[in-house]
N, C-alpha and C positions, 0 to 999 in steps of 0.2 A: 430591604427596601431598595428600589431601583435608583441608580445614580442619574441625576437630572442634568448635570453639567460635566464639562471636561476641562482639562487644563487649558488656559488661554482664553476662556470665555469671559465676556464682560458682563457684570451683574450689578444690580442695585438692591438695596434693602427694600422689601415690599412695604408699601404704606407710608414711606417718608418722601416728601417732596424735595427736601434738600439733601438727600443722601448722595454721597460721592459715588462715582463710577469706580468699580473695583474689578481687578482681574483675578480670576481663580488660579491659584498656584497648584493645589493638590488636595485630595481627600486625606484626612487625618483620622487615626483611630481615637476614639473617645470612650472611656469606661462609664457605663451607667451607674450612678451612685446607689440606686435602689436594688437593682438586680445583680450588679457586678459583672454584667456582660459587656464585652468590648464590641463597639459598633464601628465598622470600617466603611460604611456606605452612606452616611448621613451628614457628616461634618466636613466643611470646606475651609481651607486656609485661603484668605483673600488678601490682596495687597492694593493699596491706593496711596497717592502722593498728595500732600497738602503743604503748601509753602516750602517746597523743596525737601520735605521730610517724608521718609518712607514709613508707612504704618501697615501693620499686619494684624489680622484678627481672625478668629475661628467662628464660623456661623453655621447654623443648621440649614440644610439646603431648602427647606420649606419656607424660610424667612427671606429668600432671595428670588429675584426675577431676572431673566436674561434681558439685556438691552441690545438694540439693533446697532446703535452707534458705538464705535470703538473709542478708546481714550489713549492718552499717552502719545508715543511717537507715531503710532500707526493709525492716525485719524484719516477718515475718508468722508467726503461730503456728498450727499445725494443732491445733485443740482437739478433744477427744473429744466426741461428741454427748451431750447430756444426756438421759437416759432418765427418763421419769416413768411410774409405775405407777398413777396415779390416773385 
């Protein structure tokens, strides 16, 4: 399977309105329980912060969507252009 994300991308869990913005750390190998095959291209380790506490979890890449907005220290805001009529 093709990799959809790269390290540093900001993602959210697909289908959840209150999901936190997470940053992709890396792809991690995960063994399939049925076939016993190790998959290197599907599972991502992501990090997010809640109440000053660092949380990490592993997600399948099909459960995540990429967000345009960044989070953490590197936030940027898309501002509306200022129109002047003078």
